[in-house]
OpenMM code with the backbone's topology and positions (N, CA, C; nanometers):
from openmm import Vec3, app, unit

residues = "UNK UNK UNK UNK UNK UNK UNK UNK UNK UNK UNK UNK UNK UNK UNK UNK UNK UNK UNK UNK UNK UNK UNK UNK UNK UNK UNK UNK UNK UNK UNK UNK UNK UNK UNK UNK UNK UNK UNK UNK UNK UNK UNK UNK UNK UNK UNK UNK UNK UNK UNK UNK UNK UNK UNK UNK UNK UNK UNK UNK UNK UNK UNK UNK UNK UNK UNK UNK UNK UNK UNK UNK UNK UNK UNK UNK UNK UNK UNK UNK UNK UNK UNK UNK UNK UNK UNK UNK UNK UNK UNK UNK UNK UNK UNK UNK UNK UNK UNK UNK UNK UNK UNK UNK UNK UNK UNK UNK UNK UNK UNK UNK UNK UNK UNK UNK UNK UNK UNK UNK UNK UNK UNK UNK UNK UNK UNK UNK UNK UNK UNK UNK UNK UNK UNK UNK UNK UNK UNK UNK UNK UNK UNK UNK UNK UNK UNK UNK UNK UNK UNK UNK UNK UNK UNK UNK UNK UNK UNK UNK UNK".split()
positions = [
    Vec3(14.8329, 5.2206, 18.6973),
    Vec3(14.7080, 5.1724, 18.7482),
    Vec3(14.7074, 5.1830, 18.9004),
    Vec3(14.5954, 5.2286, 18.9562),
    Vec3(14.5842, 5.2449, 19.1005),
    Vec3(14.5055, 5.1284, 19.1577),
    Vec3(14.5596, 5.0667, 19.2605),
    Vec3(14.4903, 4.9558, 19.3265),
    Vec3(14.4118, 5.0095, 19.4455),
    Vec3(14.2854, 4.9717, 19.4536),
    Vec3(14.2009, 5.0148, 19.5641),
    Vec3(14.1599, 4.8951, 19.6472),
    Vec3(14.1646, 4.9119, 19.7776),
    Vec3(14.1195, 4.8032, 19.8640),
    Vec3(13.9671, 4.8030, 19.8706),
    Vec3(13.9096, 4.6904, 19.9120),
    Vec3(13.7638, 4.6793, 19.9249),
    Vec3(13.7117, 4.7793, 20.0256),
    Vec3(13.7860, 4.8034, 20.1349),
    Vec3(13.7381, 4.8980, 20.2361),
    Vec3(13.7374, 5.0405, 20.1821),
    Vec3(13.8310, 5.0740, 20.0946),
    Vec3(13.8326, 5.2065, 20.0336),
    Vec3(13.7116, 5.2259, 19.9440),
    Vec3(13.6817, 5.1248, 19.8628),
    Vec3(13.5678, 5.1336, 19.7726),
    Vec3(13.4377, 5.1368, 19.8503),
    Vec3(13.4245, 5.0472, 19.9491),
    Vec3(13.3009, 5.0392, 20.0262),
    Vec3(13.2842, 5.1555, 20.1224),
    Vec3(13.3906, 5.2238, 20.1578),
    Vec3(13.3823, 5.3358, 20.2508),
    Vec3(13.2829, 5.4408, 20.2057),
    Vec3(13.2735, 5.4666, 20.0789),
    Vec3(13.1792, 5.5647, 20.0268),
    Vec3(13.0429, 5.5067, 19.9979),
    Vec3(13.0233, 5.3768, 20.0222),
    Vec3(12.8986, 5.3099, 19.9872),
    Vec3(12.8183, 5.2642, 20.1078),
    Vec3(12.8382, 5.3274, 20.2206),
    Vec3(12.7562, 5.2947, 20.3356),
    Vec3(12.8187, 5.1984, 20.4342),
    Vec3(12.9354, 5.1448, 20.4060),
    Vec3(13.0023, 5.0568, 20.5007),
    Vec3(13.0687, 5.1440, 20.6050),
    Vec3(13.0318, 5.1244, 20.7329),
    Vec3(13.0861, 5.2096, 20.8373),
    Vec3(13.1330, 5.1263, 20.9550),
    Vec3(13.2319, 5.1794, 21.0249),
    Vec3(13.2803, 5.1140, 21.1467),
    Vec3(13.1892, 5.1538, 21.2622),
    Vec3(13.2109, 5.0928, 21.3774),
    Vec3(13.1317, 5.1257, 21.4954),
    Vec3(13.1429, 5.2726, 21.5323),
    Vec3(13.2653, 5.3288, 21.5267),
    Vec3(13.2841, 5.4701, 21.5596),
    Vec3(13.2100, 5.5603, 21.4621),
    Vec3(13.2138, 5.5254, 21.3332),
    Vec3(13.1427, 5.6054, 21.2329),
    Vec3(12.9926, 5.5983, 21.2541),
    Vec3(12.9390, 5.4812, 21.2902),
    Vec3(12.7954, 5.4676, 21.3167),
    Vec3(12.7546, 5.5508, 21.4372),
    Vec3(12.8372, 5.5524, 21.5420),
    Vec3(12.8068, 5.6321, 21.6611),
    Vec3(12.8044, 5.7802, 21.6260),
    Vec3(12.9014, 5.8241, 21.5459),
    Vec3(12.9048, 5.9637, 21.5029),
    Vec3(12.7822, 5.9972, 21.4189),
    Vec3(12.7437, 5.9069, 21.3272),
    Vec3(12.6250, 5.9287, 21.2439),
    Vec3(12.4996, 5.9364, 21.3313),
    Vec3(12.4892, 5.8489, 21.4310),
    Vec3(12.3748, 5.8503, 21.5222),
    Vec3(12.3651, 5.9828, 21.5964),
    Vec3(12.4794, 6.0371, 21.6385),
    Vec3(12.4819, 6.1668, 21.7064),
    Vec3(12.4359, 6.2766, 21.6116),
    Vec3(12.4815, 6.2719, 21.4871),
    Vec3(12.4393, 6.3716, 21.3875),
    Vec3(12.2894, 6.3624, 21.3620),
    Vec3(12.2370, 6.2388, 21.3516),
    Vec3(12.0931, 6.2204, 21.3288),
    Vec3(12.0128, 6.2777, 21.4447),
    Vec3(12.0565, 6.2518, 21.5676),
    Vec3(11.9879, 6.3040, 21.6857),
    Vec3(11.9889, 6.4563, 21.6849),
    Vec3(12.1023, 6.5154, 21.6519),
    Vec3(12.1135, 6.6605, 21.6454),
    Vec3(12.0212, 6.7167, 21.5372),
    Vec3(12.0198, 6.6524, 21.4207),
    Vec3(11.9334, 6.6970, 21.3114),
    Vec3(11.7869, 6.6954, 21.3547),
    Vec3(11.7445, 6.5867, 21.4209),
    Vec3(11.6063, 6.5787, 21.4669),
    Vec3(11.5754, 6.6876, 21.5692),
    Vec3(11.6696, 6.7184, 21.6583),
    Vec3(11.6481, 6.8254, 21.7562),
    Vec3(11.6306, 6.9591, 21.6871),
    Vec3(11.7103, 6.9834, 21.5856),
    Vec3(11.7030, 7.1099, 21.5118),
    Vec3(11.5706, 7.1204, 21.4350),
    Vec3(11.5184, 7.0079, 21.3869),
    Vec3(11.3956, 7.0078, 21.3067),
    Vec3(11.2673, 7.0031, 21.3901),
    Vec3(11.2780, 6.9920, 21.5224),
    Vec3(11.1590, 6.9847, 21.6064),
    Vec3(11.0834, 7.1172, 21.6016),
    Vec3(10.9538, 7.1102, 21.5714),
    Vec3(10.8686, 7.2292, 21.5596),
    Vec3(10.7777, 7.2491, 21.6809),
    Vec3(10.7352, 7.1384, 21.7441),
    Vec3(10.6457, 7.1461, 21.8593),
    Vec3(10.6842, 7.0391, 21.9611),
    Vec3(10.6721, 7.0727, 22.0887),
    Vec3(10.6968, 6.9767, 22.1958),
    Vec3(10.5739, 6.9678, 22.2849),
    Vec3(10.5581, 6.8520, 22.3498),
    Vec3(10.4466, 6.8358, 22.4427),
    Vec3(10.4911, 6.8740, 22.5837),
    Vec3(10.4042, 6.8536, 22.6828),
    Vec3(10.4325, 6.8923, 22.8213),
    Vec3(10.5546, 6.8208, 22.8776),
    Vec3(10.5816, 6.6999, 22.8303),
    Vec3(10.6981, 6.6254, 22.8789),
    Vec3(10.8241, 6.6554, 22.7976),
    Vec3(10.8179, 6.7562, 22.7143),
    Vec3(10.9295, 6.8046, 22.6328),
    Vec3(10.9734, 6.7061, 22.5248),
    Vec3(10.8803, 6.6199, 22.4803),
    Vec3(10.9057, 6.5319, 22.3670),
    Vec3(10.8572, 6.6014, 22.2410),
    Vec3(10.9305, 6.5851, 22.1344),
    Vec3(10.8912, 6.6465, 22.0080),
    Vec3(10.7680, 6.5745, 21.9525),
    Vec3(10.6684, 6.6527, 21.9119),
    Vec3(10.5456, 6.5948, 21.8562),
    Vec3(10.5251, 6.6329, 21.7094),
    Vec3(10.6071, 6.7233, 21.6579),
    Vec3(10.5958, 6.7649, 21.5178),
    Vec3(10.7328, 6.8072, 21.4677),
    Vec3(10.7758, 6.7457, 21.3552),
    Vec3(10.9039, 6.7785, 21.2951),
    Vec3(10.8822, 6.8604, 21.1691),
    Vec3(10.9798, 6.9449, 21.1345),
    Vec3(10.9699, 7.0312, 21.0171),
    Vec3(11.0840, 7.0138, 20.9192),
    Vec3(11.1024, 6.8942, 20.8633),
    Vec3(11.2069, 6.8773, 20.7625),
    Vec3(11.1626, 6.9368, 20.6290),
    Vec3(11.2572, 6.9515, 20.5381),
    Vec3(11.2187, 6.9865, 20.4016),
    Vec3(11.1702, 6.8597, 20.3330),
    Vec3(11.1008, 6.8750, 20.2241),
    Vec3(11.0557, 6.7592, 20.1465),
    Vec3(11.1761, 6.6809, 20.0933),
    Vec3(11.2801, 6.7503, 20.0561),
    Vec3(11.4033, 6.6851, 20.0095),
    Vec3(11.4605, 6.5973, 20.1207),
    Vec3(11.4603, 6.6478, 20.2436),
    Vec3(11.5103, 6.5717, 20.3573),
    Vec3(11.4290, 6.4440, 20.3812),
    Vec3(11.2961, 6.4551, 20.3705),
    Vec3(11.2111, 6.3371, 20.3879),
    Vec3(11.2432, 6.2296, 20.2847),
    Vec3(11.2637, 6.2720, 20.1621),
    Vec3(11.2931, 6.1771, 20.0546),
    Vec3(11.4337, 6.1178, 20.0712),
    Vec3(11.5296, 6.2004, 20.1098),
    Vec3(11.6681, 6.1548, 20.1214),
    Vec3(11.6949, 6.0731, 20.2481),
    Vec3(11.6256, 6.1031, 20.3573),
    Vec3(11.6491, 6.0350, 20.4857),
    Vec3(11.5178, 5.9849, 20.5455),
    Vec3(11.4441, 5.9013, 20.4751),
    Vec3(11.3118, 5.8587, 20.5221),
    Vec3(11.3148, 5.7871, 20.6569),
    Vec3(11.4245, 5.7169, 20.6862),
    Vec3(11.4324, 5.6415, 20.8113),
    Vec3(11.4282, 5.7311, 20.9355),
    Vec3(11.4707, 5.8564, 20.9223),
    Vec3(11.4701, 5.9477, 21.0370),
    Vec3(11.3294, 5.9905, 21.0771),
    Vec3(11.2389, 5.9984, 20.9803),
    Vec3(11.1068, 6.0544, 21.0066),
    Vec3(10.9930, 5.9538, 20.9965),
    Vec3(11.0238, 5.8295, 20.9684),
    Vec3(10.9212, 5.7273, 20.9526),
    Vec3(10.8348, 5.7168, 21.0785),
    Vec3(10.7039, 5.7311, 21.0615),
    Vec3(10.6099, 5.7227, 21.1727),
    Vec3(10.5939, 5.8502, 21.2517),
    Vec3(10.6640, 5.9557, 21.2138),
    Vec3(10.6568, 6.0824, 21.2875),
    Vec3(10.5622, 6.1808, 21.2181),
    Vec3(10.5024, 6.2692, 21.2993),
    Vec3(10.4227, 6.3787, 21.2430),
    Vec3(10.5187, 6.4820, 21.1865),
    Vec3(10.4919, 6.5258, 21.0647),
    Vec3(10.5795, 6.6217, 20.9983),
    Vec3(10.4983, 6.7383, 20.9425),
    Vec3(10.5677, 6.8486, 20.9234),
    Vec3(10.5122, 6.9669, 20.8570),
    Vec3(10.6062, 6.9985, 20.7419),
    Vec3(10.5542, 6.9927, 20.6182),
    Vec3(10.6371, 7.0170, 20.4999),
    Vec3(10.5639, 7.1085, 20.4021),
    Vec3(10.6414, 7.1660, 20.3130),
    Vec3(10.5873, 7.2525, 20.2078),
    Vec3(10.6226, 7.1894, 20.0739),
    Vec3(10.5253, 7.1874, 19.9822),
    Vec3(10.5499, 7.1335, 19.8496),
    Vec3(10.4352, 7.1681, 19.7559),
    Vec3(10.4447, 7.1225, 19.6333),
    Vec3(10.3412, 7.1457, 19.5323),
    Vec3(10.2472, 7.0258, 19.5350),
    Vec3(10.1182, 7.0507, 19.5596),
    Vec3(10.0226, 6.9418, 19.5762),
    Vec3(9.9380, 6.9213, 19.4515),
    Vec3(9.9070, 6.7940, 19.4259),
    Vec3(9.8145, 6.7577, 19.3188),
    Vec3(9.7208, 6.6510, 19.3731),
    Vec3(9.5908, 6.6795, 19.3703),
    Vec3(9.4904, 6.5819, 19.4098),
    Vec3(9.4128, 6.5400, 19.2872),
    Vec3(9.4282, 6.4156, 19.2466),
    Vec3(9.3488, 6.3596, 19.1384),
    Vec3(9.3507, 6.2080, 19.1500),
    Vec3(9.2592, 6.1437, 19.0831),
    Vec3(9.2471, 5.9987, 19.0876),
    Vec3(9.3814, 5.9324, 19.0598),
    Vec3(9.4262, 5.8484, 19.1511),
    Vec3(9.5520, 5.7745, 19.1412),
    Vec3(9.6747, 5.8643, 19.1288),
    Vec3(9.6622, 5.9903, 19.1673),
    Vec3(9.7746, 6.0819, 19.1545),
    Vec3(9.7853, 6.1825, 19.2670),
    Vec3(9.7355, 6.1480, 19.3863),
    Vec3(9.7432, 6.2393, 19.5004),
    Vec3(9.8868, 6.2440, 19.5505),
    Vec3(9.9522, 6.3568, 19.5326),
    Vec3(10.0929, 6.3637, 19.5704),
    Vec3(10.1360, 6.5051, 19.6053),
    Vec3(10.2422, 6.5107, 19.6832),
    Vec3(10.3078, 6.6357, 19.7199),
    Vec3(10.4473, 6.6307, 19.6594),
    Vec3(10.4779, 6.7244, 19.5703),
    Vec3(10.6047, 6.7257, 19.4971),
    Vec3(10.6978, 6.8347, 19.5487),
    Vec3(10.8252, 6.8174, 19.5244),
    Vec3(10.9233, 6.9188, 19.5599),
    Vec3(10.8930, 7.0489, 19.4853),
    Vec3(10.8542, 7.0386, 19.3592),
    Vec3(10.8279, 7.1591, 19.2796),
    Vec3(10.7152, 7.1347, 19.1795),
    Vec3(10.6623, 7.2431, 19.1280),
    Vec3(10.5593, 7.2351, 19.0236),
    Vec3(10.6148, 7.1653, 18.8997),
    Vec3(10.7412, 7.1902, 18.8695),
    Vec3(10.8040, 7.1294, 18.7530),
    Vec3(10.8117, 6.9770, 18.7670),
    Vec3(10.8373, 6.9293, 18.8877),
    Vec3(10.8393, 6.7841, 18.9094),
    Vec3(10.7019, 6.7245, 18.8820),
    Vec3(10.5959, 6.7920, 18.9234),
    Vec3(10.4595, 6.7446, 18.8949),
    Vec3(10.4332, 6.7483, 18.7444),
    Vec3(10.4675, 6.8592, 18.6781),
    Vec3(10.4431, 6.8725, 18.5344),
    Vec3(10.5157, 6.7651, 18.4541),
    Vec3(10.6320, 6.7247, 18.5003),
    Vec3(10.7125, 6.6263, 18.4286),
    Vec3(10.6942, 6.4836, 18.4834),
    Vec3(10.5990, 6.4688, 18.5746),
    Vec3(10.5661, 6.3376, 18.6339),
    Vec3(10.6874, 6.2685, 18.6970),
    Vec3(10.7669, 6.3455, 18.7699),
    Vec3(10.8819, 6.2884, 18.8400),
    Vec3(10.8345, 6.2488, 18.9799),
    Vec3(10.7719, 6.1327, 18.9878),
    Vec3(10.7076, 6.0880, 19.1117),
    Vec3(10.8078, 6.0630, 19.2244),
    Vec3(10.9287, 6.0230, 19.1937),
    Vec3(11.0281, 5.9995, 19.2989),
    Vec3(11.0641, 6.1284, 19.3720),
    Vec3(11.0363, 6.2425, 19.3129),
    Vec3(11.0584, 6.3716, 19.3779),
    Vec3(10.9325, 6.4163, 19.4510),
    Vec3(10.8549, 6.3205, 19.4948),
    Vec3(10.7322, 6.3527, 19.5669),
    Vec3(10.6914, 6.2424, 19.6613),
    Vec3(10.5891, 6.2710, 19.7379),
    Vec3(10.5322, 6.1761, 19.8318),
    Vec3(10.3846, 6.1586, 19.8015),
    Vec3(10.3376, 6.0367, 19.8101),
    Vec3(10.1944, 6.0101, 19.8029),
    Vec3(10.1309, 6.0831, 19.9208),
    Vec3(10.0117, 6.1372, 19.9028),
    Vec3(9.9440, 6.2048, 20.0129),
    Vec3(9.8019, 6.1521, 20.0239),
    Vec3(9.7674, 6.1098, 20.1440),
    Vec3(9.6298, 6.0692, 20.1716),
    Vec3(9.5521, 6.1967, 20.1978),
    Vec3(9.4661, 6.2358, 20.1048),
    Vec3(9.3980, 6.3648, 20.1183),
    Vec3(9.2858, 6.3608, 20.2218),
    Vec3(9.2515, 6.4766, 20.2761),
    Vec3(9.1291, 6.4843, 20.3565),
    Vec3(9.0117, 6.4397, 20.2694),
    Vec3(8.9045, 6.3882, 20.3299),
    Vec3(8.7924, 6.3297, 20.2553),
    Vec3(8.7412, 6.4154, 20.1409),
    Vec3(8.7190, 6.5410, 20.1617),
    Vec3(8.6565, 6.6221, 20.0569),
    Vec3(8.7467, 6.6477, 19.9364),
    Vec3(8.8744, 6.6031, 19.9450),
    Vec3(8.9652, 6.6190, 19.8322),
    Vec3(8.9677, 6.4975, 19.7416),
    Vec3(8.9098, 6.3864, 19.7859),
    Vec3(8.9119, 6.2656, 19.7057),
    Vec3(8.8247, 6.2821, 19.5822),
    Vec3(8.8685, 6.2236, 19.4721),
    Vec3(8.7957, 6.2344, 19.3465),
    Vec3(8.7776, 6.0966, 19.2858),
    Vec3(8.6825, 6.0848, 19.1938),
    Vec3(8.6616, 5.9578, 19.1251),
    Vec3(8.7519, 5.9446, 19.0039),
    Vec3(8.7669, 6.0513, 18.9259),
    Vec3(8.8491, 6.0388, 18.8065),
    Vec3(8.9156, 6.1686, 18.7617),
    Vec3(8.8659, 6.2818, 18.8037),
    Vec3(8.9201, 6.4094, 18.7571),
    Vec3(8.9991, 6.4773, 18.8696),
    Vec3(9.0751, 6.5814, 18.8376),
    Vec3(9.1441, 6.6549, 18.9434),
    Vec3(9.0427, 6.7162, 19.0405),
    Vec3(9.0819, 6.7251, 19.1659),
    Vec3(8.9951, 6.7830, 19.2675),
    Vec3(8.9699, 6.9299, 19.2370),
    Vec3(8.8460, 6.9716, 19.2543),
    Vec3(8.8116, 7.1121, 19.2347),
    Vec3(8.8165, 7.1872, 19.3679),
    Vec3(8.8271, 7.1123, 19.4791),
    Vec3(8.8378, 7.1745, 19.6102),
    Vec3(8.9766, 7.2356, 19.6225),
    Vec3(8.9827, 7.3569, 19.6732),
    Vec3(9.1123, 7.4233, 19.6882),
    Vec3(9.1693, 7.3923, 19.8254),
    Vec3(9.2963, 7.3876, 19.8476),
    Vec3(9.3991, 7.4164, 19.7484),
    Vec3(9.4376, 7.2914, 19.6683),
    Vec3(9.4466, 7.3066, 19.5417),
    Vec3(9.4937, 7.1998, 19.4550),
    Vec3(9.5815, 7.2616, 19.3475),
    Vec3(9.6845, 7.1873, 19.3120),
    Vec3(9.7803, 7.2318, 19.2108),
    Vec3(9.8393, 7.3679, 19.2453),
    Vec3(9.8918, 7.3721, 19.3673),
    Vec3(9.9616, 7.4913, 19.4151),
    Vec3(10.0503, 7.4513, 19.5317),
    Vec3(10.1328, 7.5419, 19.5756),
    Vec3(10.2197, 7.5146, 19.6894),
    Vec3(10.1392, 7.5221, 19.8183),
    Vec3(10.1632, 7.4238, 19.9057),
    Vec3(10.0883, 7.4147, 20.0307),
    Vec3(10.1805, 7.3757, 20.1458),
    Vec3(10.1318, 7.4034, 20.2654),
    Vec3(10.1923, 7.3527, 20.3873),
    Vec3(10.1045, 7.2368, 20.4332),
    Vec3(10.1651, 7.1215, 20.4606),
    Vec3(10.0914, 7.0010, 20.4989),
    Vec3(10.1469, 6.9488, 20.6307),
    Vec3(10.0555, 6.9062, 20.7187),
    Vec3(10.0956, 6.8351, 20.8397),
    Vec3(10.0271, 6.6995, 20.8383),
    Vec3(10.1031, 6.5969, 20.8668),
    Vec3(10.0503, 6.4616, 20.8722),
    Vec3(10.1584, 6.3663, 20.9189),
    Vec3(10.1292, 6.2383, 20.9145),
    Vec3(10.2242, 6.1364, 20.9594),
    Vec3(10.2984, 6.0794, 20.8389),
    Vec3(10.4307, 6.0796, 20.8460),
    Vec3(10.5127, 6.0291, 20.7366),
    Vec3(10.5266, 5.8779, 20.7471),
    Vec3(10.5052, 5.8088, 20.6344),
    Vec3(10.5208, 5.6636, 20.6270),
    Vec3(10.6198, 5.6321, 20.5154),
    Vec3(10.7409, 5.5949, 20.5538),
    Vec3(10.8462, 5.5655, 20.4564),
    Vec3(10.8194, 5.4370, 20.3792),
    Vec3(10.7364, 5.3469, 20.4340),
    Vec3(10.7098, 5.2185, 20.3694),
    Vec3(10.5939, 5.2229, 20.2702),
    Vec3(10.5225, 5.3329, 20.2613),
    Vec3(10.4073, 5.3436, 20.1709),
    Vec3(10.4462, 5.4253, 20.0476),
    Vec3(10.4748, 5.3610, 19.9358),
    Vec3(10.5115, 5.4345, 19.8149),
    Vec3(10.3918, 5.4795, 19.7312),
    Vec3(10.2705, 5.4669, 19.7853),
    Vec3(10.1526, 5.5146, 19.7137),
    Vec3(10.1101, 5.4259, 19.5989),
    Vec3(10.0217, 5.4792, 19.5157),
    Vec3(9.9641, 5.4061, 19.4036),
    Vec3(10.0729, 5.3524, 19.3107),
    Vec3(10.0708, 5.2240, 19.2867),
    Vec3(10.1661, 5.1530, 19.2001),
    Vec3(10.3117, 5.1665, 19.2454),
    Vec3(10.3328, 5.2039, 19.3713),
    Vec3(10.4687, 5.2138, 19.4245),
    Vec3(10.5544, 5.3201, 19.3595),
    Vec3(10.4921, 5.4280, 19.3138),
    Vec3(10.5635, 5.5278, 19.2346),
    Vec3(10.6352, 5.6358, 19.3160),
    Vec3(10.5910, 5.6625, 19.4395),
    Vec3(10.6439, 5.7758, 19.5148),
    Vec3(10.7485, 5.7323, 19.6161),
    Vec3(10.8087, 5.8282, 19.6827),
    Vec3(10.9178, 5.8035, 19.7775),
    Vec3(10.8704, 5.7985, 19.9223),
    Vec3(10.7487, 5.7548, 19.9442),
    Vec3(10.6904, 5.7509, 20.0773),
    Vec3(10.5532, 5.8157, 20.0725),
    Vec3(10.4942, 5.8357, 20.1903),
    Vec3(10.3590, 5.8921, 20.1949),
    Vec3(10.3405, 5.9795, 20.3176),
    Vec3(10.2512, 6.0747, 20.3038),
    Vec3(10.2036, 6.1511, 20.4183),
    Vec3(10.0601, 6.1070, 20.4399),
    Vec3(10.0365, 6.0478, 20.5562),
    Vec3(9.9059, 5.9921, 20.5898),
    Vec3(9.8433, 6.0737, 20.7033),
    Vec3(9.7144, 6.0501, 20.7248),
    Vec3(9.6419, 6.1166, 20.8335),
    Vec3(9.6712, 6.2666, 20.8368),
    Vec3(9.6454, 6.3337, 20.7256),
    Vec3(9.6692, 6.4770, 20.7136),
    Vec3(9.5789, 6.5519, 20.8111),
    Vec3(9.6395, 6.6386, 20.8924),
    Vec3(9.5640, 6.7178, 20.9898),
    Vec3(9.5620, 6.8657, 20.9558),
    Vec3(9.6480, 6.9056, 20.8639),
    Vec3(9.6523, 7.0473, 20.8242),
    Vec3(9.6919, 7.0554, 20.6784),
    Vec3(9.6203, 7.1394, 20.6048),
    Vec3(9.6486, 7.1617, 20.4635),
    Vec3(9.6203, 7.3083, 20.4374),
    Vec3(9.7253, 7.3836, 20.4117),
    Vec3(9.7132, 7.5284, 20.4005),
    Vec3(9.7860, 7.5772, 20.2768),
    Vec3(9.7180, 7.6574, 20.1949),
    Vec3(9.7903, 7.7166, 20.0816),
    Vec3(9.9104, 7.7948, 20.1337),
    Vec3(10.0264, 7.7723, 20.0761),
    Vec3(10.1456, 7.8410, 20.1224),
    Vec3(10.1366, 7.9887, 20.0866),
    Vec3(10.1557, 8.0729, 20.1860),
    Vec3(10.1466, 8.2159, 20.1652),
    Vec3(10.0048, 8.2686, 20.1819),
    Vec3(9.9096, 8.1828, 20.2152),
    Vec3(9.7697, 8.2199, 20.2327),
    Vec3(9.7332, 8.2018, 20.3800),
    Vec3(9.6575, 8.2925, 20.4352),
    Vec3(9.6198, 8.2842, 20.5754),
    Vec3(9.5064, 8.1855, 20.5993),
    Vec3(9.4293, 8.1529, 20.4945),
    Vec3(9.3217, 8.0555, 20.5121),
    Vec3(9.3818, 7.9184, 20.5342),
    Vec3(9.3144, 7.8389, 20.6135),
    Vec3(9.3676, 7.7068, 20.6443),
    Vec3(9.2541, 7.6057, 20.6451),
    Vec3(9.2838, 7.4862, 20.6000),
    Vec3(9.1881, 7.3767, 20.6030),
    Vec3(9.2435, 7.2747, 20.7013),
    Vec3(9.1697, 7.2471, 20.8068),
    Vec3(9.2148, 7.1510, 20.9072),
    Vec3(9.1191, 7.0356, 20.9171),
    Vec3(9.1732, 6.9185, 20.9470),
    Vec3(9.0946, 6.7980, 20.9743),
    Vec3(9.1166, 6.7633, 21.1194),
    Vec3(9.0116, 6.7506, 21.1950),
    Vec3(9.0231, 6.7133, 21.3376),
    Vec3(8.9588, 6.5817, 21.3599),
] * unit.nanometer
topology = app.Topology()
chain = topology.addChain("A")
for resn in residues:
    res = topology.addResidue(resn, chain)
    for name in ("N", "CA", "C"):
        topology.addAtom(name, app.Element.getBySymbol(name[0]), res)
């Protein structure tokens, strides 16, 4: 029988020393620098480009930030969401997606939105909110105040100003 100390067990469960936290903070800062897509005149990042998987796995890094992500979108009553894949949407795996506050013309009363793009892969820009799990708390966060919604691979773009 092998005896394990509490620190050994907790080491893999998020318990970190001061040095480990400092190293993690440096890694987080580096990751954010690498993911920066746009900077303003003062050289501050104004738009980040993480993957959807990254947003779900590390929500604390992007909470309150403008993000640009690609995913499979579905706009319908109580089901507006951006999923990692079409299969996740088909199988209703909401934790593999984010609630999305759609532009006004995408809102529906009860049926899926007929406005395009819907039920396809899209590029979305908006503000990420890690504390908003969407309708009935089903999703892993939300993209709010959407400013760009573009079919992925399509040159047409729908913007909200």
